[in-house]
N, C-alpha and C positions, 0 to 999 in steps of 0.2 A: 504494500500500500504506500502511496506517496506520503511523505512526512507532512502531516497536518496536525492541528490542535483541535481537540474535542473536549467540550465541557459536558460532563455526565451529571445530571441533576436528580436528586432524590429529596423530596420534601417530607422527610421522615428519617428514621434511624438507619444509617448506613449499615450497621452491624446486623440488621434484620432485613436487609435488601440484597440477598445474594445474587440475584440475576444482574443487578446493576454493577455490583462488584466484579462479576464475571465479565461484563462489558468492558469495564475499566482495564482489567488485566489483559483481556484479548486485544484491546486497542494498543496498549503499551507494547505487547509482544509483536504487534504489526506495524511498528515504527511510528506510532502516533504519540504526541504529548497530550497528557490527560489531566484535566482539572476536575476533581471529584468533589461535588458540592452536596452537603447534607448534614444532618444532625449526627453526632457521635455519642450515643448513649451506651454502647457496648464496644468491646475491643474488636478491631478489624483483623482479618486474617494476616498472619505474619508475612505471607508471600507478597503482599502489597509493598512491604518495606524493601523487598528485593527488586522492586521496579522503580528506579529513580525518575522515570518519566511520569509517574503518577503523583500528583500533589493533592492533598486533602484540604478543603476549605470548609470550616465548621459553620453551621447555622445554629442559632439558639434552639433549644428543645422546646416543644409545646408546653404551655402552662397546664397544670393539673393533670397528672399522669392518669388518674382514674376518672376522667371526665365522662366516660360512658355511663357511670353510675349516678350522675347528677340528674335532678329533675329536668324535664325537657326544656322549660324556659331558660334555666341556668346553663344547660348544655349548649343551647344556641348562642348565648352570650359568650361563653368561654370559647366556643368554636369560632365565633366571629372575631374575637380579640386575637386568637391565635392566627387566623387568616391575615388580619391586618399586620400583625407583628412580623410574621414570616414573609409577607409580601415585601415589606420594606427591606428586610435583611437579604432576601434572595435577589431583589432587584439591584441593591447596592453591590452584592457579590458579583453578579453577572455583568454589571456595567463597569465597575471600577476595581474590584479586588482580584479579578482574573484577567489574564491576557485575552486579546481578541481571538475567538475561536473561528474555525471554519464551519463547525457543526456544534449545535447544542442538542444533546440527546436527553430527553426528560422522561421520567417514569410517570405513568398514569395508572391508577389513582395515586395521590389525590389530585383531582382536576383543579380544585380551588385552593390556593391561587396559582398553582404551579404552571398550568397551561398558558394562562394569560400573561404572567410575568415572563415566562420563557419566550413567548411570542414577541412581546415588546422588546426584550433584550436582543433576540435574534434579528429583528428588523433594524434596530438602532446600530447594531454592530455588523450588519450585512453578513449574517451567518445563516446557514440552513438549519431549519428546525425539524427534528425527527422525534416523534412520540413513540415510546415503547408501551403498548397497552397491555397491562396485566389483568385488567378487569374494567368495569365501568364505575366511575366514582360516584355517580348519583345512586347506583344500586347499593353501594356500600353505605352511603348516608341514609338510605331508606331503612336500613337495619336499626338505626337509632331513632329516626323520626317518623317512620311510616311512609309508604309510597305516595300517599295523597297529600303529604305536608307541602305547603307552598314553597318552602326552601328547597325541597327535593325536586319539585317541578322546575324551579328556577335553576338549580344545579344541572338538571338534565339538559335544559336549553343552552346553558353556558358551555357545558362540555361538548355538545354537538357543534356550537358556533366556533369555539376555540380549536377543536380538533380539525375542522375544515381548513383552518389557516396554516396548518403544518405543511411542510414540504414533502414529508414522507412518513410512513408508519411501519412499525413492527408490532406484532402481537403474538400471544402465546398459543392460540388454538385456531383451527379452521372455522369453528363455530363463531368465534369472536370476529374473525376477519369477515365472514359473511354478514354479521350484524352491522359492522362498521360500514361496509359497502352499501348495504341497504339503508343505512341511516344517513347516507349522503356525506360521510366523513371522507371516504376515498378508499382506494385499494390498499390493503395492508399486506405486508410480506410476513408470512407465518414463520416465526422462529420458535419452534417448540423448545421448551426447557429440556436440557439433557444433563446427565450427571457430570459433575466436575471430575477431573482426573484424580483428585485426592480421595474420592470415595471408592474404596476397593474392598473386597472381602478379605478378612484376616484368615490366614491359613489355619486349619484345625489345630495344628500342633501349638500355635501361639495364642489361641483364643482363651485358654484357661488363665494364662498369666495376665493377659490384657483385661479379662473380666475381674480378676482379683484386684488389680489396680483401681478399677472403677467402683468396686463393691462398697468401699468406705464412703466415697462421695455420694453414692446412691442410697446409703443407709440400709444395706441388705444384710440380713443375719448370716453369720458364718455357718456353713454346713458342709458335710462331706460331698453332697451332690449339688452342683450348680443349678439354681432354678432356671426354668425356661424364661427367656427375657423378651418382652414385647416393648418396642419403642414407638412412641407417638410424637414425632416432631411437630411443633406448633408455634404460632405466634400469639396464642391466647386471644384471638380476636372474636368479634361477635359472629363471624361466619363459620365458627367451629362449634359442634354440638357436643359439649362435655356432659350434658345430662344423659345422653345415650351411654357414655362410658360409665357413669355412676350406676345406672340401672343394670347394665350388663355385668359390671364387676360384682354387684350384689348377687345376681343370679348365678354367675360362674363360681363364686366363692361357696355358695350353698351346695352346688353340685359337686365341687371338689371335696367338701367336708362329708357329704353323704357317701361318696365313693372312697373316702380316705386317700384322696389323691395328693400328690406333692404340691408344694407351694410354687407359685409362678409370680414373676415380677412384671409390672406394667409401669414403665417410666415415661412420663410426659415431659419432654425436653423443650426448652425454649423459655422465652420471657414475653410478657405482654400484660395488657390491662386487666385481664380476668384471672390471672394466676393466683393472687392472694385469696380471692373468693373461693376458688375450687380447692385450694390446699386445705382450707378449713373444712370444706365438705368431705374431702377424702379422709381427713383425720377423724371425723365424727362417725364414719361408717362402721368402724370396729371390725373390719374384715380379718379373717384368720389365714386364709390360703392365698388370696390375691393381694399381693403387696403393691399398693398404689404409691408411686413416688413422683416427685417433680424435681427437675434439675435444670440449671442453666450452666452449660459448659462453654469454655472459651472456644472460639472458632477452630483452633487447631486440635482440640480434644474431641469435638463433636463427631468427626468421622470414625474415631476409635469406638465410640459408643455404638454406632450403627454396625461397625465391623464385628462386634462380639454378640450382637442381638440375634435372635432367631426369627423375628417377624416384625414387620412394620404395621402401624395402625394409622389410618387417616380418618379424621372426624370432620373434615372440611365439608360444609354445606354451602355451596356457592351462592352468593347474593344475586348474581345475574344468570347463573346456569351456563356461563360461557368461558369461565377461567378454569385453569388446571392447577392443582396444588403442586408446587415445585418440590416440596419435601418428599413427595412420592419418588421423584427422580433421585434424591439423595439415597433413599432406601434401595432403589434398584441398582445404583452404582455400587453399593456395599453388598449386593447379592441378596437383598431381603425381599421376599414376596410381601405384598401389602394387603391387609384387610381394609377395605375402603367403603365409606358411606356412599351409597348410590344416589347422587343428586340429579341425574339426568343423562341424556344421550352424549353430551360433550365429554363426560368422563371416559367413555369408550375409546377416545383418542389415546388414552394413556393406560388405563387398567382394563384388562380383558378377563372377565370372570372365568375362573377355573383354568386359566392359562398362565398368568403371572400374578394372580391374586384372587381374592374372593370379595364379592360385593355383598353388602347388607343394607337393609332398609329400616330396621328398628333394633331395640336393645336385645330382644330375644334372638334375632338372627345373628347379632354380633357375638353374644355369649356362646351360641352354638358353633359359630365359625372358629372362635378361639379354642374351644374345647376340642373340636375335630382336629385342629392342626397341632395342638401342643399337649393334650392330655391322653394318657399319663406321661407321654414324652413326645418330642417332635418325631413325626413318622413319615411314611411314604408319600402322603399327599403334599406335605411341605417340601419334600425333595423334588417332587414333580414340578411344583410351582417355582422352585429355585431354578430349575432348568429353563423354564420360560423366561424368568428374569434375566438369566445369562444372555439370552438372545436379544433382549430389549436393551441391554446396557452396552452394546458394542459401539454405538455412536456416542461420542462424548461432546461436551459443550464446545471446546475449541474447533472441532470438526464442523459442527452445525453452524457455528458463528462465522467461520471462514467462508462457508458456502453461501450463506444468506445475508448476514449483516454487513460483512466487510465490503462487498461491492456497493451496497446501498449507501453506507457511510462515506466511502471514498468518492461517491458520485459517478461511478461507472455503470 
C-alpha cells in the first residue's frame, strides 16, 4: 500500500474495540501511519507498542459508567452531556491534535456524535471518510429508550443522513450490507470478522499447566480433576441476555446434583456496565456444581483463557438482527465450538448449528446443550464440533483485511 496517514476513530473504549485495533495494526503493517483516537479505559494489546507507526490519542471517558441504570429522563440528560463533551474533544483531536490524514476510518455505532464530527473533520481536512458499520446505532439506543422514543427516531434519521455522506463503507455481515443499501446509505464492502492470529488452540500437553495458572485468578477450587470450562466473552452490554445464563445455570446445577455429576466452571470474561449487577446475582444463586465466575483479563492473557477452555458461550441478542458477535471468532480461533443464542437468520453467516456449534432459543435449550456437550465429561459431539471449527478458522483477520479493506482504504 502507498504510504498514507489514516486516522482510526472509536468513540468508546479502545480496549473493548478489537476490530478497530485490528484495523490499526493491519494498517501499520501495510506501510501506513496510524493515529488511533478513542477512550483508554483498559490496557491495549502489547503488540501495538511494537508498531511505532501507531500513535494513540486519548479522548475523555463518558460520564457515569452505569448510566444504563439511570431513570430514563436522567439517562437522556447524561447521554446528551456526554455527546456534547465528546463532540468537542473529538473535533479538536481530528482538526488540531492529529496530522492531516488521507483517510478517516470511524467505527459505527455510536453514530452520535461520531459520524457527524468525523464528516466535518474529513471535509475540512480534505480526507476521505470511511465508516466501518458494526451495527446500527439507533437500534442500540432503542434498547434503553424504546423504539418509539422521539430521540430514537431522530437518531435513526441522523444516522441515515450522516452515513450517506461517507465516501465508502465497510460492514460486518451480508445482512447489514443489504440493509444499508436498501436504506439508501450506499454499497458497503463486507469485511467479516475473522480470528486474530494470537488466538490459537493450546496443545493438550500444555493445557493443564496453563489452566493451573488461571485457576487462582478464576477462583476455582483445587481438585485432582480439572472441571470442564465454558467461557462466555462479553462486553456486558444491554444486547446480551444474562438472564438466560442465570436460569440455565440453575437448571444445569440441579441436574448435575441429581446425577452426582462433576463440577463445571462457567467464566464470563470481559468488562462493561452490567457486570456488577450480575456478579451479585451469580453470588446469590448458591449453586453447588456450576461454578459461575466473572473475570477481566489483560488483552495479552485473554487468548490463554480461550486456549484452555472446552467450549464457548455466546449470549448476544442482536439489537438490529444484522450484526455478528466478534467474540465468537475469538473462540473459533482458539479451536472452541460455541453454544450461541439464536437471534435470527444473520447468525447463520457465522454459527452453523451442529457443524461448528449449537444454537439455543431459551434457558432450557441452553442447559440441555451444555449438558450434552460436557457432562459427565467432554465427549464425541464436542470433538465433532471442534473439527468444524478447525475448518472455519483457516482464514485469519490479516488475510481478510488485505483482500477487502486494504484496496478500499488505499483508494484503488
